[in-house]
C-alpha positions as CSV (number, residue, x, y, z in Angstrom):
1,M,-26.0,-22.6,-5.2
2,R,-28.8,-23.5,-2.9
3,F,-29.6,-25.9,-0.2
4,R,-32.5,-26.7,1.8
5,H,-32.2,-27.1,5.2
6,P,-34.1,-29.7,7.4
7,D,-36.4,-26.9,9.2
8,G,-37.4,-26.3,5.3
9,S,-35.7,-22.8,4.9
10,T,-33.1,-22.4,2.2
11,V,-29.7,-21.6,3.0
12,H,-27.3,-20.1,0.0
13,L,-23.7,-20.7,-1.0
14,S,-22.1,-18.4,-3.0
15,Y,-17.9,-17.4,-3.7
16,C,-17.0,-14.1,-3.4
17,T,-15.6,-12.2,-6.4
18,N,-13.2,-9.9,-4.7
19,V,-10.6,-12.8,-5.6
20,H,-10.6,-11.2,-9.5
21,P,-11.2,-7.4,-8.1
22,A,-12.5,-4.9,-10.8
23,E,-13.2,-1.1,-10.0
24,T,-15.2,-0.6,-13.1
25,L,-18.9,-1.9,-14.0
26,D,-17.1,-2.9,-17.3
27,G,-14.8,-4.4,-15.2
28,V,-17.1,-6.1,-13.5
29,L,-19.1,-7.8,-16.3
30,A,-15.7,-9.0,-17.8
31,Q,-15.1,-10.8,-14.2
32,L,-19.0,-12.4,-14.9
33,R,-17.8,-13.4,-18.1
34,D,-14.2,-14.6,-17.9
35,H,-14.3,-15.8,-14.4
36,S,-18.0,-16.9,-12.5
37,E,-19.5,-18.4,-15.6
38,P,-16.6,-20.6,-16.0
39,V,-16.5,-21.8,-12.5
40,R,-20.2,-22.0,-12.7
41,K,-19.9,-24.5,-15.8
42,R,-17.2,-26.5,-13.9
43,L,-19.9,-27.3,-11.0
44,G,-22.3,-28.2,-13.7
45,R,-24.6,-26.1,-12.2
46,D,-27.1,-24.2,-14.0
47,R,-27.1,-21.5,-11.2
48,L,-24.2,-20.4,-9.5
49,G,-24.2,-17.6,-6.5
50,I,-21.4,-15.1,-6.2
51,G,-20.8,-12.3,-3.5
52,L,-20.5,-9.4,-5.8
53,W,-17.5,-7.0,-4.9
54,L,-18.6,-3.7,-6.6
55,A,-15.7,-1.2,-5.7
56,R,-16.4,2.5,-5.8
57,D,-16.5,3.2,-9.3
58,A,-18.4,0.3,-10.2
59,A,-21.1,1.3,-7.6
60,H,-21.6,5.0,-8.5
61,A,-22.0,3.9,-12.0
62,L,-25.0,1.4,-11.0
63,I,-26.5,3.9,-8.8
64,N,-26.0,6.7,-11.2
65,D,-27.6,4.6,-14.6
66,P,-30.8,2.4,-13.7
67,A,-30.0,1.2,-17.2
68,A,-26.4,0.1,-16.5
69,L,-28.4,-2.0,-13.2
70,R,-30.9,-3.4,-15.3
71,G,-28.2,-4.5,-17.6
72,L,-26.4,-6.2,-14.9
73,R,-29.6,-7.8,-13.7
74,C,-29.4,-8.8,-17.1
75,E,-26.2,-10.1,-17.4
76,L,-26.0,-12.0,-14.6
77,D,-29.4,-13.7,-15.2
78,R,-27.9,-14.7,-18.8
79,R,-24.6,-16.2,-17.1
80,G,-26.8,-18.3,-14.8
81,L,-25.5,-16.1,-12.0
82,E,-27.6,-15.0,-8.9
83,V,-26.3,-12.7,-6.1
84,V,-27.7,-12.4,-2.5
85,T,-24.8,-10.7,-0.8
86,L,-22.4,-8.2,-1.2
87,N,-19.0,-7.8,0.1
88,G,-18.8,-4.1,1.2
89,F,-15.6,-4.2,3.3
90,P,-12.9,-3.2,0.2
91,Y,-13.8,0.0,-0.9
92,E,-11.5,0.6,-3.8
93,G,-7.8,-0.4,-4.5
94,F,-8.2,-4.2,-3.7
95,G,-6.2,-5.0,-6.7
96,A,-3.4,-2.8,-6.2
97,D,-0.2,-4.0,-5.6
98,E,-0.2,-3.3,-2.1
99,V,-3.7,-3.2,-0.1
100,K,-2.5,-3.3,3.2
101,Y,-3.6,-1.0,5.6
102,R,-5.6,0.7,2.8
103,V,-8.7,-1.5,3.1
104,Y,-10.1,-0.1,6.1
105,K,-10.5,3.3,4.8
106,P,-12.5,4.9,4.4
107,D,-14.1,3.5,8.3
108,W,-17.3,4.2,9.9
109,A,-16.2,7.6,11.4
110,D,-16.2,8.8,7.4
111,P,-19.6,9.7,6.0
112,E,-18.2,8.0,2.7
113,R,-18.8,4.9,4.2
114,L,-22.4,5.2,5.6
115,S,-23.1,6.7,1.8
116,H,-21.2,3.9,0.0
117,T,-23.0,1.0,1.9
118,T,-26.2,2.6,1.6
119,D,-25.7,2.5,-2.3
120,L,-24.7,-1.2,-2.0
121,A,-28.1,-1.8,0.0
122,R,-29.7,0.2,-2.8
123,L,-28.2,-2.1,-5.5
124,L,-28.7,-5.6,-4.0
125,A,-32.3,-4.9,-3.9
126,A,-32.3,-4.6,-7.2
127,L,-29.9,-7.6,-8.1
128,L,-31.8,-10.1,-5.5
129,P,-33.4,-13.0,-7.9
130,D,-37.2,-12.6,-8.1
131,D,-37.8,-15.3,-5.5
132,V,-35.4,-13.8,-3.0
133,T,-36.6,-11.0,-0.3
134,E,-33.5,-10.6,2.0
135,G,-30.0,-9.9,1.3
136,T,-27.0,-9.0,3.2
137,V,-23.5,-6.8,2.9
138,S,-20.8,-7.8,5.2
139,T,-18.8,-4.8,6.2
140,L,-15.3,-3.3,8.1
141,P,-15.7,-3.6,11.9
142,L,-15.9,-0.2,12.0
143,A,-12.4,0.7,11.7
144,W,-8.6,-0.3,11.9
145,R,-7.6,-0.1,16.0
146,T,-5.4,3.1,15.9
147,A,-7.0,6.8,15.5
148,F,-10.0,5.9,16.2
149,D,-11.1,7.4,19.3
150,E,-14.6,7.7,21.4
151,R,-15.5,10.7,19.4
152,S,-15.0,8.4,16.0
153,A,-16.7,5.7,17.9
154,R,-19.7,7.9,18.7
155,T,-19.8,9.2,15.1
156,A,-19.6,5.5,13.6
157,R,-22.7,4.3,15.8
158,T,-24.5,7.4,14.5
159,A,-23.6,6.5,10.8
160,L,-24.9,2.6,12.1
161,T,-28.3,4.1,13.7
162,T,-28.9,6.2,10.3
163,L,-28.0,3.4,8.0
164,A,-30.7,1.3,9.9
165,E,-33.4,4.0,9.5
166,R,-32.5,3.9,5.7
167,L,-32.6,0.4,5.4
168,D,-35.9,0.3,6.9
169,A,-37.5,2.9,4.3
170,L,-35.3,0.8,1.6
171,E,-37.5,-2.2,2.7
172,E,-41.1,-0.3,2.9
173,L,-40.2,0.9,-0.8
174,T,-39.2,-2.0,-2.5
175,G,-40.4,-5.1,-0.2
176,R,-36.8,-6.4,0.1
177,S,-34.7,-6.7,3.4
178,I,-31.1,-5.8,3.4
179,R,-29.3,-6.4,6.5
180,I,-25.5,-5.5,7.4
181,A,-22.9,-7.7,8.6
182,L,-19.9,-6.3,10.5
183,E,-16.7,-8.5,10.0
184,P,-14.7,-8.9,13.2
185,E,-10.7,-8.7,11.8
186,P,-7.6,-9.3,13.9
187,G,-6.1,-5.5,14.3
188,C,-9.6,-3.9,13.8
189,T,-11.7,-2.2,16.5
190,V,-13.8,-4.8,16.5
191,E,-11.5,-7.9,16.4
192,T,-13.2,-10.6,17.7
193,T,-16.8,-11.5,17.8
194,A,-16.8,-10.4,21.7
195,D,-15.7,-7.3,20.7
196,A,-19.0,-6.9,18.4
197,I,-21.5,-7.4,21.4
198,G,-20.9,-4.1,23.0
199,P,-21.0,-1.5,19.9
200,L,-24.4,-3.6,18.3
201,T,-25.7,-3.6,21.6
202,D,-25.5,0.6,22.0
203,I,-26.7,0.7,18.4
204,G,-29.8,-1.2,19.2
205,A,-30.7,-2.2,15.3
206,G,-30.3,-5.9,15.7
207,H,-33.2,-6.6,13.0
208,R,-30.6,-4.8,10.5
209,I,-27.0,-4.9,11.9
210,G,-25.4,-8.0,12.9
211,I,-22.4,-10.2,12.4
212,C,-20.6,-11.6,9.8
213,V,-18.4,-14.8,10.6
214,D,-15.5,-15.0,9.2
215,T,-14.2,-18.2,10.0
216,C,-10.5,-17.3,9.0
217,H,-10.4,-14.6,11.6
218,L,-12.0,-16.2,13.7
219,A,-9.3,-18.8,13.7
220,T,-6.8,-16.5,13.6
221,S,-8.0,-14.7,16.6
222,F,-8.3,-18.3,18.7
223,E,-11.8,-17.6,19.0
224,E,-13.4,-21.2,20.1
225,P,-16.3,-21.5,18.2
226,E,-19.0,-22.8,20.6
227,T,-17.9,-20.0,22.7
228,A,-18.0,-17.1,20.8
229,L,-21.6,-18.3,19.0
230,A,-23.0,-19.0,22.7
231,A,-21.7,-15.5,23.4
232,L,-23.6,-13.8,20.3
233,A,-27.1,-15.8,21.1
234,A,-26.7,-15.2,24.7
235,A,-26.6,-10.8,23.5
236,G,-29.2,-11.1,21.2
237,I,-26.8,-10.7,18.2
238,T,-27.7,-12.0,14.5
239,I,-25.3,-13.7,12.1
240,P,-26.7,-12.1,8.8
241,K,-23.7,-13.8,6.9
242,A,-21.0,-16.3,7.3
243,Q,-18.0,-16.1,5.5
244,L,-15.9,-19.6,4.9
245,S,-12.0,-19.4,5.1
246,A,-9.3,-21.2,6.5
247,A,-6.5,-19.5,8.4
248,L,-2.7,-20.4,8.6
249,H,-1.5,-22.4,11.1
250,A,1.9,-22.9,12.6
251,E,2.2,-25.6,15.7
252,H,5.8,-25.5,16.1
253,P,6.6,-21.3,15.2
254,H,10.2,-21.8,17.3
255,L,11.5,-24.4,14.5
256,P,14.0,-22.9,11.8
257,D,11.9,-25.2,9.1
258,V,8.2,-23.7,10.1
259,R,10.0,-19.9,10.1
260,D,11.0,-20.3,6.6
261,A,7.5,-22.3,5.7
262,L,5.9,-19.2,7.1
263,A,8.2,-16.6,5.8
264,A,7.1,-17.7,2.3
265,F,3.7,-16.6,2.6
266,A,4.6,-13.0,3.7
267,E,3.9,-10.7,0.6
268,P,3.6,-7.5,-0.1
269,R,0.3,-7.4,-1.1
270,F,-2.2,-7.6,1.9
271,L,-1.9,-7.4,5.5
272,H,-1.2,-10.8,7.4
273,Q,-2.1,-10.3,10.9
274,T,-0.5,-13.2,13.0
275,R,-1.6,-14.1,16.4
276,T,-0.5,-16.9,19.4
277,R,-2.0,-17.6,22.8
278,T,0.2,-17.0,25.8
279,A,-0.6,-17.0,29.4
280,A,-1.3,-13.5,29.6
281,G,-3.5,-13.5,26.7
282,L,-3.5,-13.1,22.7
283,R,-0.4,-11.6,21.6
284,G,0.0,-10.4,17.8
285,T,1.7,-8.7,15.1
286,D,-0.2,-6.4,12.1
287,D,1.7,-8.6,9.8
288,L,3.5,-11.9,9.3
289,A,6.4,-10.4,8.2
290,E,7.2,-9.2,11.3
291,A,6.2,-12.2,13.2
292,V,9.0,-14.3,11.4
293,A,11.4,-11.6,11.0
294,G,12.6,-12.1,14.5
295,D,11.3,-11.9,17.9
296,A,8.2,-10.0,18.0
297,L,5.9,-13.0,19.1
298,P,6.7,-15.3,22.0
299,D,7.3,-18.7,19.6
300,G,6.2,-21.5,22.5
301,A,2.7,-21.7,21.5
302,P,1.2,-22.3,18.0
303,W,0.9,-19.1,15.4
304,R,-1.9,-18.5,13.3
305,A,-1.7,-16.0,10.3
306,H,-4.7,-14.2,8.7
307,F,-4.0,-15.7,5.1
308,H,-6.9,-17.2,3.3
309,V,-5.8,-20.4,2.5
310,P,-7.9,-22.7,-0.4
311,L,-10.2,-24.7,1.5
312,H,-9.4,-27.7,-0.3
313,A,-5.5,-27.2,-0.6
314,P,-3.7,-26.8,2.7
315,P,-0.6,-26.0,2.7
316,A,2.4,-28.8,3.0
317,P,3.8,-29.5,6.2
318,P,5.3,-28.2,8.3
319,L,2.2,-25.6,8.2
320,T,-1.8,-26.6,8.0
321,S,-4.7,-24.9,7.6
322,T,-7.6,-24.2,10.2
323,L,-10.1,-26.0,8.2
324,P,-11.2,-27.8,11.1
325,V,-12.5,-24.4,12.9
326,L,-14.4,-23.6,9.4
327,Q,-15.8,-27.0,10.1
328,D,-16.8,-26.5,13.8
329,T,-18.4,-23.3,13.1
330,L,-20.2,-24.2,10.2
331,T,-22.0,-27.2,12.0
332,R,-22.8,-24.7,14.7
333,L,-24.5,-22.5,12.2
334,V,-26.3,-24.7,10.1
335,G,-26.3,-28.1,11.7
336,G,-28.8,-27.2,14.2
337,P,-32.6,-27.3,14.1
338,A,-33.0,-24.2,12.3
339,P,-29.9,-22.6,10.6
340,R,-28.3,-19.1,12.4
341,T,-27.3,-17.9,9.3
342,R,-29.1,-18.5,5.5
343,H,-26.0,-16.6,3.4
344,L,-22.8,-18.7,3.2
345,E,-19.5,-17.4,1.3
346,V,-16.1,-19.0,0.4
347,E,-13.6,-15.9,0.6
348,T,-10.2,-17.0,-0.7
349,Y,-9.1,-13.6,-2.0
350,T,-5.7,-14.8,-1.8
351,W,-4.8,-17.1,-4.7
352,Q,-2.6,-14.9,-6.7
353,A,-0.5,-13.9,-3.0
354,L,0.4,-17.7,-2.6
355,P,4.0,-18.8,-2.8
356,P,4.6,-18.5,-6.6
357,E,4.5,-22.5,-7.1
358,L,1.3,-22.2,-5.4
359,R,-0.6,-20.1,-7.4
360,P,-2.4,-20.4,-10.6
361,R,-1.0,-19.8,-13.6
362,N,-4.0,-18.8,-15.5
363,R,-7.9,-18.1,-15.5
364,T,-8.5,-22.2,-16.2
365,Q,-6.4,-23.0,-13.3
366,L,-8.1,-20.6,-11.0
367,A,-11.7,-21.3,-12.1
368,D,-10.5,-25.0,-11.2
369,G,-9.6,-24.3,-7.9
370,I,-12.6,-22.1,-7.1
371,A,-14.6,-24.8,-8.3
372,A,-12.6,-27.3,-5.9
373,E,-13.3,-25.2,-2.7
374,L,-17.1,-24.5,-3.6
375,T,-17.3,-28.8,-3.9
376,L,-15.7,-29.2,-0.2
377,A,-18.3,-26.7,0.9
378,R,-21.3,-28.1,-0.7
379,D,-20.1,-31.9,0.6
380,L,-19.6,-30.0,4.3
381,L,-23.3,-28.8,3.8
382,T,-24.8,-31.9,2.7
383,D,-23.3,-34.2,5.4
384,L,-24.7,-31.9,7.7
385,G,-28.3,-33.1,6.1
386,L,-28.8,-30.3,3.8
387,K,-30.1,-31.1,0.1
388,E,-28.9,-29.3,-2.7
389,L,-31.3,-27.7,-5.0
390,P,-31.3,-27.4,-8.9
């Protein structure tokens, strides 16, 4: 979906296809047919943006077969879909029964992360619509925090510097500018937007590498949008992309019924980092199950969990979502005289990880839910003065 900002620029809204992951090219093609095109039709749109997730095997198949890449581009066109952004965070296995810590591998100290991201950039340059010259790829915020020492940090900085040079060469060759966005996430080396400023300043490739602001991650870490975005601006850190998502919020985690409600969201597939604010600073656990099981976290102040809940359907009381943080952030990103980012992506990948009674039971219900999320996002954008384009 495209929107005209009052300054005349185009802002793109998409949804991320990691919600129905596919590891192979055939799986990606089926995904477009079975999920993305039905969402487009529900919205009554001739064209729908998707934030494509290409796992390692699918990316390899495309990068090694120009005919297959042309075929994917044709399939996107045929189904009324367009791609201006890729989600390059998960590498493989995002549809596994247990993902948890695996999603952080390979990290930016591993040469394979550089190789994979380079491939994604090349693929995106070929998939961009004819009238679009800029694409974005969101990626891992360096690494999970453990076993990432100064030597690893130096290796990661070198890899990102090399990537920026490759992207410069890619633009010279294709005329397409691909930008990379590190996505701060709780528990990672770069957990918050503030954590990103130092490493990105050291890299010194701001024209190519910036931040992906994920509003679920921002809220989980109790970052205030005004403060976070102002600090990025002051440091000269760009925001190539933002992910529109909402975290799980518990106002009174000391109450038994609140603990019970939270426990229903503790599931075995994804990691749901949980945080609370204390006088001494932010405290947290790596997973929600650890938080609700005992006294690992102080419970005198609200908790937030990294669980991407549907934007249009917050959980029932006594829980809620951090949708207000999303709204505040979006206002500051695109509600001003010029947009600070032009790529927005709804990323609720946890539909099938919801408590059983809240999960979609079939493809139809999933498509209905994704369409409802995009409708909410569209309404937020038009309320800010952006005009939806055909």
